[in-house]
N, C-alpha and C positions, 0 to 999 in steps of 0.2 A: 252523694255524687260530688259535693264540693270537696270532700276529703280526697277522693280519688283523682279529681282534677288537679288539686294542689300537689299531691304526691307525684303524679305523672309529670307535671311541669318541673318539679324539683329534680326528678331523676334525669329527665332529658337535658337539663341545663348543667348538671353536675359533671365533674371529670369522668366519673364512672360511666355515666350515660353516653358521653362523647366517645369513650373507648369501647363501648359494648358492641357485640356482634348483633344483638337484637334486643328490643324492649317489648315486654309482654304486659298487657293490662287485662284484668279479668275479675272474676268474683267466684265465691264458693258458698256452698250450703252444706251443713253437717248435722248429724245426730251426735250429741255430746252427752257426757256423763260426768258429774262432779264427784270427787272422792269424799271420803269421810274417815273418821278415826279407824285406822287399821283395815280399811276397805278400799279396793281399787275403784269401785263404783257403788254409789249410794242408790238403793232402789227407788227412793223418793225423788232423786235428782237424775234420772236416766231419761233417754230419749229427748233431751233438750234440743230445740231448734237453734242452730248457730249459723250466722251468715255475715258476710262482709266482703269488701273489695281488696284487691292486691295489685301491686305494680312490681315488676322484676326486670332485671337486666341480665343478659346472658353473655358468657364469654367462652369462646372456643367450642360452642355447642356442648359443653359439659357442666360448667359452673353457673349456677343461678343465684343471684342475690336478690332477695325479695323483701318488700315492705308490705305489711298487711294490717288490717284493722278488723276486729271481730266484736260483735255484740250478741248477747244472749240474755234471756230472762230466766229467773229461777222461780219455782213455785213458792207460794206463801208459806210461812211457818206460824204455828200456833202452839201455845203451851201454858203450863200452870206452874206456880211457885208459891212460896210462903215468905212474907215480909211485913211485919211478923205474922199478919193475917194472910189468908190465901189471896193470891192475885192471878190474873190472866194476862197474857201478853200475845202480841202478834207482830210479825214482820211482813209487810206487803210491798209491792212494787219493787221487788228484788231484781237486780240486774248486774251484769259484769261487762265492762269495756276492756278490751285487750288490744294493745298496740305492740307490734313485734317486727323485728328484722330476722331474716332467716337465710342461711347459706346452705345450698343444696348441690349435691353431686349427682349427675345423671349418668348412668352407665349405658353401654351399648350405643355409642355415638353413631348417628346416621341411620339407626333403626326406627321403625314406627312405634314400637312398644318398648319402653325403657324403664327398668327399675331405678329408683332414686332413694337417696338417704340425706337427711338434713338435720341441722342444729339451729335452734332459734333462741333469741334473747330479746327481752322487752319488759313490759310492765302491764299490770292490770289493776283495775279499781272496781270494787264492789259497792253497790248502792242499794238502800232499802229504807222504808219508812217504818219506824218502831212505835208501837202504841201499847198501852196497858190500862188495866182497870183493877180496883176502883181508884179514886183520887188519892194522890200521895204515893202511888206505886212507882213513880219515876225516880225515887230514891233507892229502889231495891238494887242489889248487886246484879240480878239478872237483867234488868232494864239497862243499867249502865254498861254492862258488858256487851249487850246487843247493840246499843247505840254507838259505842266505840267502834265495834267491828263494821257496822254499816256506814259509818262516816269517816273511816280511816282513809289515809292517802294512798298513793300508788305503791303496789307491791312488786318485787322483782319476779319476772317470769322466765323460766328456762324450759325448753322443750326439745324433744326428740321426734323425728318424723321419718316414716318410710312409706313407700307406695309405688305406684306405676304412673307414668305419663304416656300419652298416646298422641302422635302427630296425625291430625285428620287431613290437613292440607298445609300449604305454605304459610297460611295466616292463622289457622286455628289449632289449638292444643286442648286436650282433655287431661285431667289427672284425678286419680282416686288415691286418697292418702289416709293413713292413720297417724295421728299426732298425739303425743302424751306430754302434758304440761306439768311441771313441778313434781317430779317423782319423789316419793317418800315424804311429801309435805301434807299428807292426810287430806283435810277438807279444802286445802288450797289447790289440790291436784285437779286436773281436768283432762279427759280424753275426748278426741274428736275423730269421727269417721266421716270423711267428707268427700264431696265431688266438686270439682272446679273446672271452669272453662275460661280460656284466655285468647285474646287477639294479639297477634304478633306484628309489630311494626318493622 
C-alpha cells in the first residue's frame, strides 16, 4: 500500500498528471507462467499467482500511461551434481519483483467494452536462497552459477499486452489482459493472464 500511495502522489503532482483527463488507481491478480529453454511455458512454473497495484493517467479517453508493480513466487528447485563427488543443491524462497511503465492504446472510444494494446518497459529482479550438501560443495560450478543468478541485479523487462477493458460506471473499470514479458529470452520470459479493477478519479 505504501508503494501505491507514493506512486499515486507522484503521478498527481507530475506535469502528466496535471494534464491528464483522468487518473486511475487499481490492482490486478494473474495466473502466470515462466518460460524455459525453447519453451513458451515451463510446466513446473505454470499457474503462478501474480499480483500488484497500478496507477495510470488517461489522455483523450484513448491513451493510458501506467506504472505498475508485480510480485510473484516461484516453486523451489532441487537437483544433483558431481564436484568431484556427488552433491545435492536446492533453491528456496524464490521470487520475482517487477516494476514497469506501460503505454496502452484503447480502441472504440466512448464504448463500454474496448479492445486495447500496449507496450511496456521496466525491470525485474529475481531472488532465492541457495544451499547445498555436503560441506565444501559451495565451490562447485553449479552452486556458483545458481548463487550468481539468484543474487543478480535488475534485468531489463520488455512486454507486449493485449486485452479488453470494460467501463462499469463513471468511477469503476475492469480489464482482462494477456501480457508477455521478454519474448525470445527463454527462462527470463513470463506470460500473465490477469484480471484487474480500477477506481477513476
